[in-house]
N, C-alpha and C positions, 0 to 999 in steps of 0.2 A: 439211607445212610450211603455217607461216602463212602469212595475207594481204594482211602490213601493205607488202610494196611493191609500188605499183606495173609496175614491171620484169616483176617474178616472174604477173602474168596480161597472160595472151593470150585472143584468140577460139581457140574450140574446144576449151579447155583444163576437164577435169572438174573442180567443186568443189562445195563441200560451204559451203550460205551457209546465216541465218537470216532468212526474210525476215520484214517488219513485224511482221504479224500474230502471228505465235509469240516475238518479245523477249524476252517473261517467263519461258514455260517452257524459251526456247533449245531448240527442237526443230530441226533440222537438214534441207534439202530438198536431194539430189545434182542439178546438172544440170553441163550443158556454159554456157563462158562466153560471151554475144555478144558482147557490149562493156563498158567498165568505165566507169562511171557520177563516180568520184573524179578528179576534176582532178590535184591537188597529187601530187607522186610519191612521197613515205611520205607512209605516216599512221599516227600513233599507237596509233591502234585498227585499225580496218582498211578495206578499198579493197571501192564498193561496186560493184556488177556486177549486168546485166541474163543474166540465161540467156537460151536460147535459147526457152526455152516463156514469155516476155515480163515474166516473176517480176522483180523487182528487189530484192535482198538484200547484207548485208554477208559478206564470202569470210572463214570461221570454220577452214577447211583447202582445202589442194588436195588431189584425189589420188591416189595414186601411181598410173602406170598403167603402169611398168615390172614385165612377169613374172620381173625376176631380183630 
């Protein structure tokens, strides 16, 4: 699932983000959302979040934790 709707992103959710230093390479970092940094409800690109580690990045993918 893509991270373009703020309603889909909530604290505790496991996501893959691209951090600012990794924008050119596109390297993704996986982490757990602490809070959202984007104020608008939808964003044409992606939603910016802060991970529990304190890193800030743009959500590229919501990781599916369902075992099914």
